[in-house]
PDB file of N, CA, C and O in Angstrom:
ATOM      1  N   MET A   1    -143.529 103.053  54.842  1.00  0.00           N
ATOM      2  CA  MET A   1    -142.784 104.487  54.005  1.00  0.00           C
ATOM      3  C   MET A   1    -142.210 105.027  55.296  1.00  0.00           C
ATOM      4  O   MET A   1    -142.247 106.241  55.096  1.00  0.00           O
ATOM      5  N   ILE A   2    -141.745 104.859  56.397  1.00  0.00           N
ATOM      6  CA  ILE A   2    -141.791 105.965  57.112  1.00  0.00           C
ATOM      7  C   ILE A   2    -139.476 105.932  56.769  1.00  0.00           C
ATOM      8  O   ILE A   2    -138.825 104.903  56.949  1.00  0.00           O
ATOM      9  N   GLY A   3    -138.896 107.154  56.349  1.00  0.00           N
ATOM     10  CA  GLY A   3    -137.222 106.698  56.189  1.00  0.00           C
ATOM     11  C   GLY A   3    -136.990 106.564  54.744  1.00  0.00           C
ATOM     12  O   GLY A   3    -135.911 106.777  54.190  1.00  0.00           O
ATOM     13  N   HIS A   4    -138.163 106.169  54.130  1.00  0.00           N
ATOM     14  CA  HIS A   4    -137.881 106.374  52.415  1.00  0.00           C
ATOM     15  C   HIS A   4    -137.327 107.522  51.507  1.00  0.00           C
ATOM     16  O   HIS A   4    -137.321 108.726  51.759  1.00  0.00           O
ATOM     17  N   VAL A   5    -137.043 107.129  50.827  1.00  0.00           N
ATOM     18  CA  VAL A   5    -136.327 108.645  50.199  1.00  0.00           C
ATOM     19  C   VAL A   5    -136.989 108.549  48.382  1.00  0.00           C
ATOM     20  O   VAL A   5    -136.855 107.811  47.406  1.00  0.00           O
ATOM     21  N   ILE A   6    -137.963 110.192  48.875  1.00  0.00           N
ATOM     22  CA  ILE A   6    -138.670 110.535  48.257  1.00  0.00           C
ATOM     23  C   ILE A   6    -138.276 111.928  47.315  1.00  0.00           C
ATOM     24  O   ILE A   6    -137.532 112.848  47.652  1.00  0.00           O
ATOM     25  N   ASP A   7    -139.029 111.765  46.023  1.00  0.00           N
ATOM     26  CA  ASP A   7    -138.505 113.022  44.931  1.00  0.00           C
ATOM     27  C   ASP A   7    -140.288 113.835  45.403  1.00  0.00           C
ATOM     28  O   ASP A   7    -141.477 113.663  45.134  1.00  0.00           O
ATOM     29  N   VAL A   8    -139.554 114.601  46.107  1.00  0.00           N
ATOM     30  CA  VAL A   8    -141.225 115.880  46.057  1.00  0.00           C
ATOM     31  C   VAL A   8    -141.314 116.660  44.929  1.00  0.00           C
ATOM     32  O   VAL A   8    -140.251 116.554  44.317  1.00  0.00           O
ATOM     33  N   GLU A   9    -142.254 117.561  44.236  1.00  0.00           N
ATOM     34  CA  GLU A   9    -142.495 118.545  43.833  1.00  0.00           C
ATOM     35  C   GLU A   9    -143.618 118.925  43.649  1.00  0.00           C
ATOM     36  O   GLU A   9    -144.642 118.487  43.123  1.00  0.00           O
ATOM     37  N   TYR A  10    -143.098 120.351  44.466  1.00  0.00           N
ATOM     38  CA  TYR A  10    -143.767 121.357  44.625  1.00  0.00           C
ATOM     39  C   TYR A  10    -144.812 122.546  43.655  1.00  0.00           C
ATOM     40  O   TYR A  10    -144.795 122.489  42.425  1.00  0.00           O
ATOM     41  N   GLU A  11    -145.530 123.403  44.272  1.00  0.00           N
ATOM     42  CA  GLU A  11    -145.649 124.017  44.239  1.00  0.00           C
ATOM     43  C   GLU A  11    -145.560 125.069  42.650  1.00  0.00           C
ATOM     44  O   GLU A  11    -146.380 125.764  42.052  1.00  0.00           O
ATOM     45  N   ASP A  12    -144.494 124.804  42.489  1.00  0.00           N
ATOM     46  CA  ASP A  12    -143.100 126.496  42.243  1.00  0.00           C
ATOM     47  C   ASP A  12    -142.957 125.791  40.919  1.00  0.00           C
ATOM     48  O   ASP A  12    -142.853 126.454  39.887  1.00  0.00           O
ATOM     49  N   GLY A  13    -142.944 123.885  40.899  1.00  0.00           N
ATOM     50  CA  GLY A  13    -142.364 123.256  39.500  1.00  0.00           C
ATOM     51  C   GLY A  13    -141.753 122.594  39.797  1.00  0.00           C
ATOM     52  O   GLY A  13    -141.468 121.572  39.173  1.00  0.00           O
ATOM     53  N   THR A  14    -141.041 123.142  41.562  1.00  0.00           N
ATOM     54  CA  THR A  14    -138.755 122.760  41.596  1.00  0.00           C
ATOM     55  C   THR A  14    -139.716 121.326  42.706  1.00  0.00           C
ATOM     56  O   THR A  14    -140.709 121.214  43.425  1.00  0.00           O
ATOM     57  N   VAL A  15    -138.639 120.556  42.203  1.00  0.00           N
ATOM     58  CA  VAL A  15    -138.608 119.244  42.219  1.00  0.00           C
ATOM     59  C   VAL A  15    -136.880 118.521  42.787  1.00  0.00           C
ATOM     60  O   VAL A  15    -135.842 118.174  42.222  1.00  0.00           O
ATOM     61  N   ASN A  16    -137.576 118.609  44.686  1.00  0.00           N
ATOM     62  CA  ASN A  16    -136.476 118.453  45.406  1.00  0.00           C
ATOM     63  C   ASN A  16    -136.665 116.687  46.328  1.00  0.00           C
ATOM     64  O   ASN A  16    -137.652 116.206  46.883  1.00  0.00           O
ATOM     65  N   ILE A  17    -135.885 116.376  46.225  1.00  0.00           N
ATOM     66  CA  ILE A  17    -135.519 114.556  47.424  1.00  0.00           C
ATOM     67  C   ILE A  17    -135.537 114.893  48.277  1.00  0.00           C
ATOM     68  O   ILE A  17    -134.851 115.881  48.537  1.00  0.00           O
ATOM     69  N   ALA A  18    -136.571 114.104  49.546  1.00  0.00           N
ATOM     70  CA  ALA A  18    -136.501 114.829  50.421  1.00  0.00           C
ATOM     71  C   ALA A  18    -136.878 112.794  51.679  1.00  0.00           C
ATOM     72  O   ALA A  18    -137.428 111.922  51.005  1.00  0.00           O
ATOM     73  N   LYS A  19    -136.656 112.523  52.697  1.00  0.00           N
ATOM     74  CA  LYS A  19    -136.453 111.680  53.309  1.00  0.00           C
ATOM     75  C   LYS A  19    -137.966 111.875  54.216  1.00  0.00           C
ATOM     76  O   LYS A  19    -138.187 112.920  54.829  1.00  0.00           O
ATOM     77  N   ILE A  20    -139.019 110.635  54.198  1.00  0.00           N
ATOM     78  CA  ILE A  20    -140.075 110.828  54.918  1.00  0.00           C
ATOM     79  C   ILE A  20    -140.250 110.389  56.681  1.00  0.00           C
ATOM     80  O   ILE A  20    -140.373 109.206  56.996  1.00  0.00           O
ATOM     81  N   VAL A  21    -140.240 111.486  57.713  1.00  0.00           N
ATOM     82  CA  VAL A  21    -140.441 110.702  59.414  1.00  0.00           C
ATOM     83  C   VAL A  21    -141.685 110.690  59.993  1.00  0.00           C
ATOM     84  O   VAL A  21    -142.032 110.703  61.174  1.00  0.00           O
ATOM     85  N   SER A  22    -142.558 110.654  58.518  1.00  0.00           N
ATOM     86  CA  SER A  22    -143.427 110.375  60.017  1.00  0.00           C
ATOM     87  C   SER A  22    -145.433 110.073  58.295  1.00  0.00           C
ATOM     88  O   SER A  22    -145.531 110.051  57.068  1.00  0.00           O
ATOM     89  N   ASP A  23    -145.832 110.018  58.793  1.00  0.00           N
ATOM     90  CA  ASP A  23    -147.260 109.069  58.012  1.00  0.00           C
ATOM     91  C   ASP A  23    -148.244 109.975  58.261  1.00  0.00           C
ATOM     92  O   ASP A  23    -148.550 109.500  59.355  1.00  0.00           O
ATOM     93  N   GLU A  24    -148.937 110.832  58.143  1.00  0.00           N
ATOM     94  CA  GLU A  24    -150.120 111.571  58.273  1.00  0.00           C
ATOM     95  C   GLU A  24    -151.047 112.111  58.034  1.00  0.00           C
ATOM     96  O   GLU A  24    -151.435 113.272  57.901  1.00  0.00           O
ATOM     97  N   ASN A  25    -151.661 110.465  57.949  1.00  0.00           N
ATOM     98  CA  ASN A  25    -152.796 109.894  56.612  1.00  0.00           C
ATOM     99  C   ASN A  25    -153.589 110.681  55.247  1.00  0.00           C
ATOM    100  O   ASN A  25    -154.401 110.181  54.468  1.00  0.00           O
ATOM    101  N   THR A  26    -153.039 112.082  55.274  1.00  0.00           N
ATOM    102  CA  THR A  26    -153.385 112.804  53.574  1.00  0.00           C
ATOM    103  C   THR A  26    -151.877 113.251  53.096  1.00  0.00           C
ATOM    104  O   THR A  26    -151.542 113.421  51.923  1.00  0.00           O
ATOM    105  N   GLU A  27    -150.767 113.457  54.630  1.00  0.00           N
ATOM    106  CA  GLU A  27    -150.151 113.928  54.083  1.00  0.00           C
ATOM    107  C   GLU A  27    -148.408 113.285  54.981  1.00  0.00           C
ATOM    108  O   GLU A  27    -148.401 112.775  56.102  1.00  0.00           O
ATOM    109  N   TYR A  28    -147.228 113.491  54.175  1.00  0.00           N
ATOM    110  CA  TYR A  28    -146.064 113.032  54.942  1.00  0.00           C
ATOM    111  C   TYR A  28    -145.275 114.227  55.786  1.00  0.00           C
ATOM    112  O   TYR A  28    -145.321 115.402  55.421  1.00  0.00           O
ATOM    113  N   MET A  29    -144.653 113.845  56.789  1.00  0.00           N
ATOM    114  CA  MET A  29    -143.876 114.927  57.085  1.00  0.00           C
ATOM    115  C   MET A  29    -142.439 114.118  57.064  1.00  0.00           C
ATOM    116  O   MET A  29    -142.323 112.953  57.446  1.00  0.00           O
ATOM    117  N   VAL A  30    -140.773 115.380  56.275  1.00  0.00           N
ATOM    118  CA  VAL A  30    -140.164 115.116  55.335  1.00  0.00           C
ATOM    119  C   VAL A  30    -139.336 115.752  55.084  1.00  0.00           C
ATOM    120  O   VAL A  30    -139.366 116.590  54.183  1.00  0.00           O
ATOM    121  N   LYS A  31    -138.375 115.518  55.821  1.00  0.00           N
ATOM    122  CA  LYS A  31    -136.732 115.978  55.652  1.00  0.00           C
ATOM    123  C   LYS A  31    -135.753 116.783  53.926  1.00  0.00           C
ATOM    124  O   LYS A  31    -134.929 116.292  53.155  1.00  0.00           O
ATOM    125  N   PRO A  32    -136.191 117.666  53.970  1.00  0.00           N
ATOM    126  CA  PRO A  32    -135.611 117.487  52.423  1.00  0.00           C
ATOM    127  C   PRO A  32    -134.098 117.959  52.325  1.00  0.00           C
ATOM    128  O   PRO A  32    -133.530 118.829  52.986  1.00  0.00           O
ATOM    129  N   LEU A  33    -133.584 117.110  51.278  1.00  0.00           N
ATOM    130  CA  LEU A  33    -131.932 117.388  50.833  1.00  0.00           C
ATOM    131  C   LEU A  33    -131.820 118.779  51.202  1.00  0.00           C
ATOM    132  O   LEU A  33    -132.854 119.430  51.056  1.00  0.00           O
ATOM    133  N   ILE A  34    -130.720 119.441  51.685  1.00  0.00           N
ATOM    134  CA  ILE A  34    -130.656 120.935  51.589  1.00  0.00           C
ATOM    135  C   ILE A  34    -128.968 120.788  51.129  1.00  0.00           C
ATOM    136  O   ILE A  34    -128.159 119.950  51.529  1.00  0.00           O
ATOM    137  N   ASN A  35    -128.804 121.672  50.360  1.00  0.00           N
ATOM    138  CA  ASN A  35    -127.024 122.398  49.643  1.00  0.00           C
ATOM    139  C   ASN A  35    -126.111 121.907  51.252  1.00  0.00           C
ATOM    140  O   ASN A  35    -126.599 121.864  52.381  1.00  0.00           O
ATOM    141  N   VAL A  36    -125.131 121.688  50.965  1.00  0.00           N
ATOM    142  CA  VAL A  36    -124.656 123.090  52.686  1.00  0.00           C
ATOM    143  C   VAL A  36    -123.460 123.513  52.296  1.00  0.00           C
ATOM    144  O   VAL A  36    -122.846 124.317  52.997  1.00  0.00           O
ATOM    145  N   TYR A  37    -122.876 122.976  50.965  1.00  0.00           N
ATOM    146  CA  TYR A  37    -121.422 123.654  50.408  1.00  0.00           C
ATOM    147  C   TYR A  37    -121.804 122.562  48.753  1.00  0.00           C
ATOM    148  O   TYR A  37    -122.154 121.512  48.212  1.00  0.00           O
ATOM    149  N   ASP A  38    -121.466 123.609  48.711  1.00  0.00           N
ATOM    150  CA  ASP A  38    -120.139 122.964  46.723  1.00  0.00           C
ATOM    151  C   ASP A  38    -121.320 121.844  46.870  1.00  0.00           C
ATOM    152  O   ASP A  38    -122.497 121.863  47.231  1.00  0.00           O
ATOM    153  N   TYR A  39    -120.704 121.187  46.559  1.00  0.00           N
ATOM    154  CA  TYR A  39    -121.192 119.852  45.910  1.00  0.00           C
ATOM    155  C   TYR A  39    -121.849 118.785  47.159  1.00  0.00           C
ATOM    156  O   TYR A  39    -122.409 117.724  46.885  1.00  0.00           O
ATOM    157  N   VAL A  40    -121.675 119.246  48.400  1.00  0.00           N
ATOM    158  CA  VAL A  40    -122.024 118.456  49.723  1.00  0.00           C
ATOM    159  C   VAL A  40    -123.109 118.452  50.057  1.00  0.00           C
ATOM    160  O   VAL A  40    -123.351 119.494  49.448  1.00  0.00           O
ATOM    161  N   TYR A  41    -124.184 118.174  50.565  1.00  0.00           N
ATOM    162  CA  TYR A  41    -126.134 118.374  51.391  1.00  0.00           C
ATOM    163  C   TYR A  41    -126.194 117.131  51.681  1.00  0.00           C
ATOM    164  O   TYR A  41    -125.856 116.016  51.284  1.00  0.00           O
ATOM    165  N   LYS A  42    -127.019 117.960  52.934  1.00  0.00           N
ATOM    166  CA  LYS A  42    -126.867 116.473  53.991  1.00  0.00           C
ATOM    167  C   LYS A  42    -129.511 116.800  54.236  1.00  0.00           C
ATOM    168  O   LYS A  42    -130.442 117.508  53.852  1.00  0.00           O
ATOM    169  N   PHE A  43    -129.245 115.864  54.925  1.00  0.00           N
ATOM    170  CA  PHE A  43    -130.951 116.277  54.811  1.00  0.00           C
ATOM    171  C   PHE A  43    -131.065 117.168  56.107  1.00  0.00           C
ATOM    172  O   PHE A  43    -130.390 116.944  57.112  1.00  0.00           O
ATOM    173  N   SER A  44    -132.103 118.343  55.988  1.00  0.00           N
ATOM    174  CA  SER A  44    -132.615 119.709  57.130  1.00  0.00           C
ATOM    175  C   SER A  44    -132.884 118.719  58.160  1.00  0.00           C
ATOM    176  O   SER A  44    -133.436 117.623  58.064  1.00  0.00           O
ATOM    177  N   ARG A  45    -132.316 119.400  59.306  1.00  0.00           N
ATOM    178  CA  ARG A  45    -133.297 118.713  60.711  1.00  0.00           C
ATOM    179  C   ARG A  45    -134.085 119.679  61.526  1.00  0.00           C
ATOM    180  O   ARG A  45    -133.949 120.044  62.694  1.00  0.00           O
ATOM    181  N   PHE A  46    -135.252 120.110  60.274  1.00  0.00           N
ATOM    182  CA  PHE A  46    -136.803 120.806  60.485  1.00  0.00           C
ATOM    183  C   PHE A  46    -137.671 120.106  59.500  1.00  0.00           C
ATOM    184  O   PHE A  46    -137.784 120.706  58.431  1.00  0.00           O
ATOM    185  N   PRO A  47    -138.176 119.214  59.583  1.00  0.00           N
ATOM    186  CA  PRO A  47    -139.509 118.851  59.086  1.00  0.00           C
ATOM    187  C   PRO A  47    -140.322 119.573  58.693  1.00  0.00           C
ATOM    188  O   PRO A  47    -140.651 120.394  59.549  1.00  0.00           O
ATOM    189  N   HIS A  48    -141.060 119.709  57.338  1.00  0.00           N
ATOM    190  CA  HIS A  48    -142.245 119.458  56.717  1.00  0.00           C
ATOM    191  C   HIS A  48    -143.448 118.995  56.391  1.00  0.00           C
ATOM    192  O   HIS A  48    -143.134 118.394  55.364  1.00  0.00           O
ATOM    193  N   SER A  49    -144.062 118.906  56.451  1.00  0.00           N
ATOM    194  CA  SER A  49    -145.270 118.512  55.337  1.00  0.00           C
ATOM    195  C   SER A  49    -145.105 118.941  54.604  1.00  0.00           C
ATOM    196  O   SER A  49    -144.305 119.777  54.184  1.00  0.00           O
ATOM    197  N   ILE A  50    -146.664 117.882  53.978  1.00  0.00           N
ATOM    198  CA  ILE A  50    -146.440 117.819  52.301  1.00  0.00           C
ATOM    199  C   ILE A  50    -147.609 116.553  52.189  1.00  0.00           C
ATOM    200  O   ILE A  50    -147.888 115.625  52.949  1.00  0.00           O
ATOM    201  N   PRO A  51    -148.202 117.034  50.721  1.00  0.00           N
ATOM    202  CA  PRO A  51    -149.595 116.169  50.729  1.00  0.00           C
ATOM    203  C   PRO A  51    -149.104 115.254  49.969  1.00  0.00           C
ATOM    204  O   PRO A  51    -147.907 115.400  49.725  1.00  0.00           O
ATOM    205  N   LYS A  52    -149.849 113.942  49.294  1.00  0.00           N
ATOM    206  CA  LYS A  52    -148.854 112.501  49.600  1.00  0.00           C
ATOM    207  C   LYS A  52    -148.863 112.524  47.857  1.00  0.00           C
ATOM    208  O   LYS A  52    -148.316 111.660  47.172  1.00  0.00           O
ATOM    209  N   GLU A  53    -149.839 114.074  47.155  1.00  0.00           N
ATOM    210  CA  GLU A  53    -149.602 113.419  45.739  1.00  0.00           C
ATOM    211  C   GLU A  53    -148.284 114.733  45.584  1.00  0.00           C
ATOM    212  O   GLU A  53    -147.740 114.686  44.481  1.00  0.00           O
ATOM    213  N   ALA A  54    -147.860 115.604  46.321  1.00  0.00           N
ATOM    214  CA  ALA A  54    -147.174 115.895  45.929  1.00  0.00           C
ATOM    215  C   ALA A  54    -145.616 114.925  45.655  1.00  0.00           C
ATOM    216  O   ALA A  54    -144.599 115.291  45.068  1.00  0.00           O
ATOM    217  N   VAL A  55    -145.845 113.910  46.168  1.00  0.00           N
ATOM    218  CA  VAL A  55    -144.621 112.824  46.028  1.00  0.00           C
ATOM    219  C   VAL A  55    -144.894 112.289  44.710  1.00  0.00           C
ATOM    220  O   VAL A  55    -146.090 112.123  44.469  1.00  0.00           O
ATOM    221  N   SER A  56    -143.617 111.811  43.299  1.00  0.00           N
ATOM    222  CA  SER A  56    -143.205 112.957  42.329  1.00  0.00           C
ATOM    223  C   SER A  56    -142.732 111.443  41.810  1.00  0.00           C
ATOM    224  O   SER A  56    -142.930 110.895  40.726  1.00  0.00           O
ATOM    225  N   GLY A  57    -142.028 110.977  43.006  1.00  0.00           N
ATOM    226  CA  GLY A  57    -141.119 109.653  42.562  1.00  0.00           C
ATOM    227  C   GLY A  57    -140.484 108.863  43.739  1.00  0.00           C
ATOM    228  O   GLY A  57    -139.709 109.496  44.457  1.00  0.00           O
ATOM    229  N   PHE A  58    -140.754 107.361  44.064  1.00  0.00           N
ATOM    230  CA  PHE A  58    -139.916 106.488  45.326  1.00  0.00           C
ATOM    231  C   PHE A  58    -138.657 106.297  44.786  1.00  0.00           C
ATOM    232  O   PHE A  58    -138.400 106.231  43.584  1.00  0.00           O
ATOM    233  N   TYR A  59    -137.824 106.204  45.771  1.00  0.00           N
ATOM    234  CA  TYR A  59    -136.442 105.739  45.263  1.00  0.00           C
ATOM    235  C   TYR A  59    -137.003 104.288  45.565  1.00  0.00           C
ATOM    236  O   TYR A  59    -136.984 103.332  44.789  1.00  0.00           O
ATOM    237  N   ASP A  60    -137.361 104.313  46.487  1.00  0.00           N
ATOM    238  CA  ASP A  60    -137.757 102.269  47.260  1.00  0.00           C
ATOM    239  C   ASP A  60    -136.322 101.872  48.019  1.00  0.00           C
ATOM    240  O   ASP A  60    -135.787 100.763  47.999  1.00  0.00           O
ATOM    241  N   THR A  61    -135.859 103.039  48.673  1.00  0.00           N
ATOM    242  CA  THR A  61    -134.620 102.661  49.467  1.00  0.00           C
ATOM    243  C   THR A  61    -135.082 103.618  50.491  1.00  0.00           C
ATOM    244  O   THR A  61    -136.228 104.031  50.671  1.00  0.00           O
ATOM    245  N   THR A  62    -133.763 103.964  51.273  1.00  0.00           N
ATOM    246  CA  THR A  62    -133.937 103.868  52.945  1.00  0.00           C
ATOM    247  C   THR A  62    -132.216 104.806  53.265  1.00  0.00           C
ATOM    248  O   THR A  62    -132.134 105.624  54.181  1.00  0.00           O
ATOM    249  N   ASN A  63    -130.926 104.458  52.281  1.00  0.00           N
ATOM    250  CA  ASN A  63    -130.305 105.137  52.387  1.00  0.00           C
ATOM    251  C   ASN A  63    -129.805 105.824  51.162  1.00  0.00           C
ATOM    252  O   ASN A  63    -129.199 105.080  50.390  1.00  0.00           O
ATOM    253  N   LEU A  64    -129.890 106.757  50.895  1.00  0.00           N
ATOM    254  CA  LEU A  64    -129.628 108.381  49.902  1.00  0.00           C
ATOM    255  C   LEU A  64    -128.852 107.632  48.646  1.00  0.00           C
ATOM    256  O   LEU A  64    -129.117 107.617  47.444  1.00  0.00           O
ATOM    257  N   GLU A  65    -127.578 106.898  49.556  1.00  0.00           N
ATOM    258  CA  GLU A  65    -126.851 106.567  48.508  1.00  0.00           C
ATOM    259  C   GLU A  65    -127.445 105.478  47.126  1.00  0.00           C
ATOM    260  O   GLU A  65    -127.746 105.489  45.933  1.00  0.00           O
ATOM    261  N   ASP A  66    -127.354 104.766  48.108  1.00  0.00           N
ATOM    262  CA  ASP A  66    -128.878 103.600  46.914  1.00  0.00           C
ATOM    263  C   ASP A  66    -129.355 103.574  45.906  1.00  0.00           C
ATOM    264  O   ASP A  66    -129.680 102.611  45.212  1.00  0.00           O
ATOM    265  N   THR A  67    -129.485 105.229  45.646  1.00  0.00           N
ATOM    266  CA  THR A  67    -130.057 105.654  44.816  1.00  0.00           C
ATOM    267  C   THR A  67    -129.047 106.653  43.867  1.00  0.00           C
ATOM    268  O   THR A  67    -129.308 107.688  43.253  1.00  0.00           O
ATOM    269  N   GLY A  68    -128.223 106.154  43.966  1.00  0.00           N
ATOM    270  CA  GLY A  68    -126.845 106.021  42.686  1.00  0.00           C
ATOM    271  C   GLY A  68    -126.394 108.021  42.423  1.00  0.00           C
ATOM    272  O   GLY A  68    -125.395 108.537  41.920  1.00  0.00           O
ATOM    273  N   LEU A  69    -127.189 108.416  42.806  1.00  0.00           N
ATOM    274  CA  LEU A  69    -126.904 109.808  43.399  1.00  0.00           C
ATOM    275  C   LEU A  69    -126.094 110.369  44.212  1.00  0.00           C
ATOM    276  O   LEU A  69    -126.120 111.590  44.056  1.00  0.00           O
ATOM    277  N   PHE A  70    -125.452 110.065  44.936  1.00  0.00           N
ATOM    278  CA  PHE A  70    -124.942 110.620  46.161  1.00  0.00           C
ATOM    279  C   PHE A  70    -123.973 109.718  46.708  1.00  0.00           C
ATOM    280  O   PHE A  70    -124.646 108.739  47.030  1.00  0.00           O
ATOM    281  N   THR A  71    -122.746 109.482  47.006  1.00  0.00           N
ATOM    282  CA  THR A  71    -122.377 108.825  47.873  1.00  0.00           C
ATOM    283  C   THR A  71    -122.170 109.282  49.739  1.00  0.00           C
ATOM    284  O   THR A  71    -122.174 110.403  50.246  1.00  0.00           O
ATOM    285  N   LYS A  72    -122.062 108.397  50.167  1.00  0.00           N
ATOM    286  CA  LYS A  72    -122.365 109.374  51.557  1.00  0.00           C
ATOM    287  C   LYS A  72    -120.377 109.424  52.281  1.00  0.00           C
ATOM    288  O   LYS A  72    -119.477 108.586  52.307  1.00  0.00           O
ATOM    289  N   ILE A  73    -120.503 110.940  52.766  1.00  0.00           N
ATOM    290  CA  ILE A  73    -119.356 110.687  53.356  1.00  0.00           C
ATOM    291  C   ILE A  73    -119.179 110.429  54.586  1.00  0.00           C
ATOM    292  O   ILE A  73    -118.387 109.501  54.745  1.00  0.00           O
ATOM    293  N   ASP A  74    -119.698 110.981  55.775  1.00  0.00           N
ATOM    294  CA  ASP A  74    -120.513 110.703  56.588  1.00  0.00           C
ATOM    295  C   ASP A  74    -121.395 110.339  57.335  1.00  0.00           C
ATOM    296  O   ASP A  74    -122.433 110.074  56.728  1.00  0.00           O
ATOM    297  N   ASP A  75    -121.470 110.120  59.106  1.00  0.00           N
ATOM    298  CA  ASP A  75    -122.974 109.955  59.340  1.00  0.00           C
ATOM    299  C   ASP A  75    -124.589 111.226  58.907  1.00  0.00           C
ATOM    300  O   ASP A  75    -125.818 111.189  58.851  1.00  0.00           O
ATOM    301  N   THR A  76    -123.520 112.119  58.721  1.00  0.00           N
ATOM    302  CA  THR A  76    -124.781 113.201  57.803  1.00  0.00           C
ATOM    303  C   THR A  76    -124.551 113.682  56.665  1.00  0.00           C
ATOM    304  O   THR A  76    -125.422 114.040  55.872  1.00  0.00           O
ATOM    305  N   TYR A  77    -122.978 113.746  56.435  1.00  0.00           N
ATOM    306  CA  TYR A  77    -122.733 114.532  54.828  1.00  0.00           C
ATOM    307  C   TYR A  77    -123.077 112.901  53.974  1.00  0.00           C
ATOM    308  O   TYR A  77    -123.092 111.692  54.202  1.00  0.00           O
ATOM    309  N   TYR A  78    -123.379 114.166  52.581  1.00  0.00           N
ATOM    310  CA  TYR A  78    -123.765 113.391  51.688  1.00  0.00           C
ATOM    311  C   TYR A  78    -123.171 113.966  49.792  1.00  0.00           C
ATOM    312  O   TYR A  78    -124.151 114.571  49.357  1.00  0.00           O
ATOM    313  N   GLU A  79    -122.270 113.971  48.905  1.00  0.00           N
ATOM    314  CA  GLU A  79    -121.604 113.958  48.434  1.00  0.00           C
ATOM    315  C   GLU A  79    -122.415 113.530  47.012  1.00  0.00           C
ATOM    316  O   GLU A  79    -122.578 112.382  46.600  1.00  0.00           O
ATOM    317  N   SER A  80    -122.838 114.686  46.432  1.00  0.00           N
ATOM    318  CA  SER A  80    -123.549 115.114  44.858  1.00  0.00           C
ATOM    319  C   SER A  80    -122.624 114.145  44.005  1.00  0.00           C
ATOM    320  O   SER A  80    -121.405 114.149  44.171  1.00  0.00           O
ATOM    321  N   LEU A  81    -123.522 112.955  42.689  1.00  0.00           N
ATOM    322  CA  LEU A  81    -122.080 111.699  42.296  1.00  0.00           C
ATOM    323  C   LEU A  81    -122.164 112.611  40.703  1.00  0.00           C
ATOM    324  O   LEU A  81    -121.363 112.194  39.866  1.00  0.00           O
ATOM    325  N   ASP A  82    -122.761 113.395  40.409  1.00  0.00           N
ATOM    326  CA  ASP A  82    -123.755 113.656  39.279  1.00  0.00           C
ATOM    327  C   ASP A  82    -124.001 115.344  39.505  1.00  0.00           C
ATOM    328  O   ASP A  82    -125.058 115.886  39.829  1.00  0.00           O
ATOM    329  N   THR A  83    -122.755 115.956  39.244  1.00  0.00           N
ATOM    330  CA  THR A  83    -123.216 117.746  39.057  1.00  0.00           C
ATOM    331  C   THR A  83    -123.876 118.335  38.380  1.00  0.00           C
ATOM    332  O   THR A  83    -124.771 119.035  38.854  1.00  0.00           O
ATOM    333  N   SER A  84    -123.574 118.216  36.558  1.00  0.00           N
ATOM    334  CA  SER A  84    -125.145 118.347  35.049  1.00  0.00           C
ATOM    335  C   SER A  84    -126.600 117.892  35.539  1.00  0.00           C
ATOM    336  O   SER A  84    -127.545 118.307  34.868  1.00  0.00           O
ATOM    337  N   ASP A  85    -126.901 116.982  36.779  1.00  0.00           N
ATOM    338  CA  ASP A  85    -128.814 117.004  37.272  1.00  0.00           C
ATOM    339  C   ASP A  85    -128.454 118.338  36.561  1.00  0.00           C
ATOM    340  O   ASP A  85    -127.305 118.776  36.510  1.00  0.00           O
ATOM    341  N   SER A  86    -130.172 119.297  35.701  1.00  0.00           N
ATOM    342  CA  SER A  86    -129.790 120.849  36.346  1.00  0.00           C
ATOM    343  C   SER A  86    -131.887 120.651  35.880  1.00  0.00           C
ATOM    344  O   SER A  86    -132.626 121.516  35.412  1.00  0.00           O
ATOM    345  N   ASP A  87    -132.303 118.849  36.358  1.00  0.00           N
ATOM    346  CA  ASP A  87    -133.405 119.051  36.782  1.00  0.00           C
ATOM    347  C   ASP A  87    -133.290 119.067  38.093  1.00  0.00           C
ATOM    348  O   ASP A  87    -134.048 119.934  38.528  1.00  0.00           O
ATOM    349  N   TYR A  88    -132.496 118.336  39.261  1.00  0.00           N
ATOM    350  CA  TYR A  88    -133.215 118.256  39.765  1.00  0.00           C
ATOM    351  C   TYR A  88    -133.296 119.992  40.617  1.00  0.00           C
ATOM    352  O   TYR A  88    -133.395 120.754  39.655  1.00  0.00           O
ATOM    353  N   GLU A  89    -133.295 120.706  41.684  1.00  0.00           N
ATOM    354  CA  GLU A  89    -132.854 121.500  42.191  1.00  0.00           C
ATOM    355  C   GLU A  89    -133.465 121.674  43.864  1.00  0.00           C
ATOM    356  O   GLU A  89    -134.540 121.972  44.384  1.00  0.00           O
ATOM    357  N   CYS A  90    -131.691 121.187  44.457  1.00  0.00           N
ATOM    358  CA  CYS A  90    -132.410 121.515  45.728  1.00  0.00           C
ATOM    359  C   CYS A  90    -131.792 123.061  46.670  1.00  0.00           C
ATOM    360  O   CYS A  90    -131.156 124.105  46.517  1.00  0.00           O
ATOM    361  N   GLU A  91    -132.605 122.169  47.776  1.00  0.00           N
ATOM    362  CA  GLU A  91    -132.834 124.188  48.443  1.00  0.00           C
ATOM    363  C   GLU A  91    -131.578 124.387  49.083  1.00  0.00           C
ATOM    364  O   GLU A  91    -130.987 123.628  49.850  1.00  0.00           O
ATOM    365  N   ASP A  92    -131.337 125.220  48.772  1.00  0.00           N
ATOM    366  CA  ASP A  92    -129.216 125.993  49.344  1.00  0.00           C
ATOM    367  C   ASP A  92    -130.378 126.630  50.482  1.00  0.00           C
ATOM    368  O   ASP A  92    -131.543 126.897  50.189  1.00  0.00           O
ATOM    369  N   TYR A  93    -129.697 126.814  51.965  1.00  0.00           N
ATOM    370  CA  TYR A  93    -129.519 127.495  53.585  1.00  0.00           C
ATOM    371  C   TYR A  93    -128.169 127.747  53.524  1.00  0.00           C
ATOM    372  O   TYR A  93    -127.591 128.249  54.488  1.00  0.00           O
TER     373      TYR A  93
END
C-alpha cells in the first residue's frame, strides 16, 4: 500500500486525494494533494496520520497521473484535467 494514491474522507465530510507514505497498524501516514496555484497541485511535504477507516477509495496506482484526473508537469507538480469537479476539494496552502 505504500505509495498508493487514495481518497481520504475527513470528519467534516471533505474528500482529498493523498498518497500513503507508511502503514501504522490502524492508521496510515499520508501526504495530501495540495493546491499550489490555479489548477496546479503537488503532494504536501508534511505527512499526517489518518485512521484507515477514513480511506474512501483506492485508485490502485502509485502515479497520480494514472487516475486520469491530473497530468504530470514535472517531478513535483501536477495539473488538474477536470476543473469542474465540485465534489473534490483540495487543501489550499
